[in-house]
C-alpha positions as CSV (number, residue, x, y, z in Angstrom):
1,M,0.0,0.0,0.0
2,G,2.8,2.4,0.8
3,G,4.5,1.8,-2.5
4,I,1.3,2.3,-4.4
5,I,0.7,5.5,-2.6
6,A,4.3,6.6,-3.4
7,L,3.6,6.0,-7.1
8,A,0.5,8.2,-7.0
9,G,2.4,10.9,-5.1
10,A,5.4,10.8,-7.5
11,M,3.1,11.1,-10.5
12,V,1.2,14.1,-9.0
13,I,4.3,16.0,-7.8
14,G,6.4,15.3,-10.9
15,P,10.2,14.7,-11.3
16,R,12.9,16.7,-9.5
17,I,14.6,19.5,-11.4
18,G,17.6,18.0,-13.2
19,K,16.3,14.4,-13.1
20,Y,15.7,14.3,-16.9
21,D,17.7,16.0,-19.6
22,S,16.3,18.0,-22.5
23,Q,15.8,14.7,-24.4
24,G,13.9,13.1,-21.5
25,R,16.7,10.8,-20.5
26,P,17.0,10.1,-16.8
27,Q,20.0,11.4,-14.9
28,A,21.4,10.1,-11.7
29,I,21.1,12.4,-8.7
30,T,23.6,10.9,-6.2
31,A,23.0,10.5,-2.5
32,H,24.8,12.9,-0.1
33,N,26.3,10.2,2.0
34,V,26.4,6.5,0.8
35,P,27.8,5.1,4.1
36,I,24.8,6.6,5.9
37,V,22.6,5.0,3.3
38,A,24.2,1.6,4.1
39,L,23.9,2.3,7.9
40,G,20.2,3.1,7.5
41,T,19.7,-0.1,5.6
42,F,21.2,-2.2,8.3
43,I,19.3,-0.4,11.0
44,L,16.1,-1.2,9.1
45,A,17.2,-4.8,8.6
46,F,17.9,-5.1,12.3
47,G,14.4,-3.7,13.1
48,W,12.9,-6.3,10.7
49,F,13.9,-9.0,13.2
50,G,11.6,-7.4,15.7
51,F,9.0,-6.8,13.1
52,N,8.6,-10.2,11.6
53,P,9.3,-12.5,14.5
54,G,7.6,-10.0,16.9
55,S,4.4,-10.3,14.8
56,T,3.8,-13.8,16.3
57,L,3.2,-11.8,19.6
58,A,4.5,-14.8,21.6
59,G,8.1,-16.2,21.8
60,T,6.6,-19.5,23.0
61,D,5.3,-20.1,19.4
62,L,8.3,-22.1,18.0
63,R,7.4,-20.9,14.5
64,I,9.3,-17.8,15.5
65,S,12.6,-19.6,14.7
66,F,11.5,-20.2,11.1
67,I,10.5,-16.6,10.8
68,V,13.9,-15.4,12.0
69,V,15.8,-17.7,9.5
70,N,13.5,-16.9,6.6
71,T,13.9,-13.1,7.2
72,M,17.6,-13.4,7.2
73,L,17.8,-15.6,4.1
74,A,15.5,-13.3,2.1
75,S,17.4,-10.2,3.0
76,F,20.9,-11.2,1.9
77,T,19.6,-13.1,-1.2
78,G,17.8,-9.9,-2.2
79,A,21.0,-7.9,-2.0
80,T,23.0,-10.5,-3.8
81,F,20.6,-10.9,-6.7
82,A,20.2,-7.2,-7.0
83,M,24.0,-7.1,-7.6
84,F,23.8,-10.0,-10.1
85,T,21.0,-8.2,-12.0
86,L,23.1,-5.0,-12.2
87,M,26.1,-7.0,-13.5
88,A,23.9,-8.8,-16.0
89,K,22.9,-5.4,-17.4
90,G,26.5,-4.4,-17.7
91,L,26.5,-2.2,-14.7
92,K,28.7,-2.0,-11.6
93,P,27.3,-3.4,-8.2
94,D,25.9,0.0,-7.1
95,T,25.9,0.1,-3.2
96,T,22.6,2.0,-3.0
97,M,20.8,-0.4,-5.4
98,M,22.2,-3.4,-3.3
99,C,20.8,-1.7,-0.2
100,N,17.4,-1.5,-2.0
101,G,17.8,-5.2,-2.9
102,M,18.2,-6.1,0.7
103,L,15.1,-4.1,1.7
104,A,13.2,-5.6,-1.2
105,G,14.0,-9.1,0.1
106,L,12.8,-8.0,3.6
107,V,9.6,-6.5,2.2
108,A,8.9,-9.6,0.1
109,I,9.4,-12.1,2.9
110,T,7.2,-10.2,5.4
111,A,3.9,-11.6,4.3
112,P,5.0,-15.3,3.8
113,C,7.7,-15.4,6.6
114,A,5.7,-17.8,8.8
115,F,4.4,-20.0,6.1
116,V,7.4,-20.9,3.9
117,N,10.4,-23.0,4.4
118,P,14.0,-21.7,4.0
119,V,14.3,-22.7,0.4
120,G,11.1,-20.7,-0.4
121,A,12.6,-17.7,1.5
122,I,15.7,-17.9,-0.6
123,I,13.7,-18.0,-3.8
124,I,11.4,-15.1,-2.7
125,G,14.4,-13.0,-1.8
126,A,16.2,-13.7,-5.0
127,V,13.2,-12.8,-7.1
128,A,12.8,-9.6,-5.0
129,G,16.4,-8.6,-5.7
130,I,15.8,-9.0,-9.5
131,L,12.4,-7.3,-9.4
132,V,13.6,-4.2,-7.5
133,V,16.3,-3.4,-10.2
134,L,13.9,-4.0,-13.1
135,S,11.2,-2.0,-11.4
136,V,13.4,1.0,-10.7
137,F,14.5,1.2,-14.3
138,F,10.9,0.6,-15.5
139,F,9.4,3.5,-13.6
140,E,12.4,5.8,-14.2
141,A,12.1,5.3,-18.0
142,R,8.5,6.3,-17.8
143,G,9.1,9.7,-16.2
144,V,8.3,8.6,-12.6
145,D,10.9,10.1,-10.3
146,D,11.3,7.9,-7.2
147,P,14.3,9.3,-5.3
148,V,14.8,6.3,-3.0
149,G,13.1,3.5,-4.9
150,A,10.2,3.2,-2.5
151,I,7.8,2.3,-5.3
152,S,9.9,-0.6,-6.3
153,V,11.0,-1.7,-2.8
154,H,7.6,-1.5,-1.1
155,G,5.1,-1.5,-4.0
156,T,6.5,-4.0,-6.5
157,N,8.0,-6.3,-3.9
158,G,5.2,-5.8,-1.4
159,L,2.8,-7.2,-4.0
160,W,5.3,-10.0,-4.8
161,G,5.5,-10.9,-1.2
162,V,1.7,-11.1,-0.8
163,L,1.5,-13.2,-4.0
164,S,4.3,-15.5,-2.9
165,V,2.2,-16.7,0.1
166,G,-0.1,-18.4,-2.5
167,I,2.9,-20.0,-4.2
168,F,5.4,-21.1,-1.5
169,A,3.3,-21.6,1.7
170,T,4.0,-25.2,2.8
171,G,0.8,-25.8,4.8
172,E,2.8,-26.6,8.0
173,Y,1.5,-23.5,9.8
174,G,-1.8,-21.6,10.2
175,A,-4.0,-24.6,10.7
176,G,-7.6,-23.5,11.4
177,W,-6.9,-19.8,10.8
178,N,-10.0,-17.7,10.6
179,G,-12.1,-20.7,11.5
180,V,-11.4,-22.3,8.1
181,V,-11.0,-26.1,8.3
182,R,-11.7,-28.0,5.0
183,D,-12.3,-31.7,5.5
184,S,-10.6,-32.5,2.2
185,M,-7.4,-30.8,3.2
186,V,-7.4,-32.4,6.6
187,K,-7.9,-35.8,4.9
188,A,-5.1,-35.2,2.4
189,Y,-2.5,-33.5,4.6
190,G,-3.6,-34.0,8.2
191,S,-4.4,-30.4,8.8
192,D,-5.7,-27.4,6.9
193,G,-2.8,-24.9,7.1
194,V,-1.9,-22.0,4.8
195,R,-0.8,-23.8,1.6
196,G,0.3,-22.5,-1.7
197,L,-0.1,-23.8,-5.2
198,L,3.3,-25.6,-5.2
199,Y,2.0,-27.6,-2.2
200,G,-1.4,-28.5,-3.3
201,D,-3.8,-25.5,-2.8
202,F,-4.4,-23.3,-5.8
203,S,-7.2,-21.5,-4.0
204,Q,-4.8,-19.7,-1.7
205,F,-3.0,-18.3,-4.8
206,I,-6.2,-17.0,-6.2
207,M,-7.1,-15.2,-2.9
208,Q,-3.6,-13.7,-2.7
209,F,-3.9,-12.5,-6.3
210,I,-7.3,-10.9,-5.5
211,D,-5.7,-9.2,-2.5
212,C,-2.9,-7.7,-4.7
213,I,-5.4,-6.3,-7.2
214,V,-7.6,-4.8,-4.4
215,V,-4.7,-3.2,-2.7
216,A,-3.2,-1.8,-5.9
217,V,-6.4,-0.5,-7.3
218,F,-7.9,1.0,-4.1
219,G,-4.5,2.3,-2.9
220,F,-3.7,4.1,-6.2
221,V,-7.2,5.6,-6.9
222,M,-7.6,6.7,-3.3
223,A,-4.1,8.2,-3.1
224,Y,-4.1,9.9,-6.5
225,V,-7.5,11.6,-5.9
226,W,-6.4,12.7,-2.5
227,F,-3.0,14.0,-3.7
228,K,-4.8,16.0,-6.4
229,I,-7.3,17.5,-3.9
230,S,-4.5,18.2,-1.5
231,D,-2.5,19.9,-4.2
232,V,-5.4,22.3,-4.9
233,I,-5.8,23.1,-1.2
234,T,-2.0,23.6,-0.6
235,P,0.4,23.1,-3.5
236,L,2.6,20.0,-2.8
237,R,5.6,21.4,-4.6
238,V,7.7,24.4,-3.6
239,S,9.0,27.0,-6.0
240,K,11.8,26.2,-8.4
241,E,14.2,28.5,-6.5
242,T,13.4,26.8,-3.2
243,E,13.9,23.4,-4.7
244,V,17.3,24.3,-6.1
245,E,18.4,25.8,-2.8
246,G,17.1,22.9,-0.8
247,L,14.4,22.8,1.8
248,D,16.7,22.6,4.9
249,G,17.8,26.2,4.7
250,P,14.5,27.9,3.9
251,E,12.5,25.7,6.4
252,M,15.0,25.3,9.2
253,G,17.5,28.1,8.8
254,V,20.4,25.7,8.8
255,L,22.0,24.0,5.9
256,G,22.1,20.2,6.2
257,Y,24.8,19.9,3.6
258,P,27.0,23.0,3.5
259,D,29.3,21.4,1.0
260,F,26.4,21.6,-1.5
261,Q,25.5,25.2,-0.6
262,L,24.1,27.2,-3.6
263,H,22.4,30.0,-1.6
264,T,22.5,31.6,1.8
265,G,19.6,29.6,3.2
266,Q,17.7,32.7,4.0
267,K,15.0,32.4,1.3
268,I,11.4,32.0,2.6
269,V,9.5,28.9,1.5
270,E,6.8,29.9,-1.0
């Protein structure tokens, strides 16, 4: 949902000044501090081990161990396969894109973390690492300026993670969830857990697919309409002069990056 909303917002606000040249070709706008990007990524990754295992709400549920392992596997396979994808495209292993690959793997494993085995987690993370790179280039080529890759990390791979539950869930966990116990599944497998199409239940895949469509359509329409309304009430974009100067000076009176100073930082935000 966050990634879909980011897509709507980026479309309404438009690309940053200098992102596209006069022929419409995308130009890289580099980060101010790549080591801080990496640090932030690892802080997020560390937090994910509270987020995913913590979602069980009880350390006595031994499935928590599977969740920890699956989260770790998907994170580093996401980063690794993002690197492989860049290299396959003839590019160098960009640190920031590898960070997004790690986050993409973490996002993708969040929905299925309790329901898949480690092999499934590796596959999910690997696909996420590939998807995030392809998605970033896809949206960039279509004039959607996403400064940090949020659309691709959270949107594209959030949907992939939801869909992957219906593919890789093994049926070992989630028996009787929501009061659903199908006699045919109990007879065939001994219990009616959350089971994907690779493990004998195509219906779970259908429900996950419907979920993806509902989230994407509702999220985009709702967000796009609201961004448009909000833009009429109070313009979402500052003036060209303020954008070039940077918002830290005009809004806070202190330059966050003095090495990049273009103005005095005294201009009032319009």
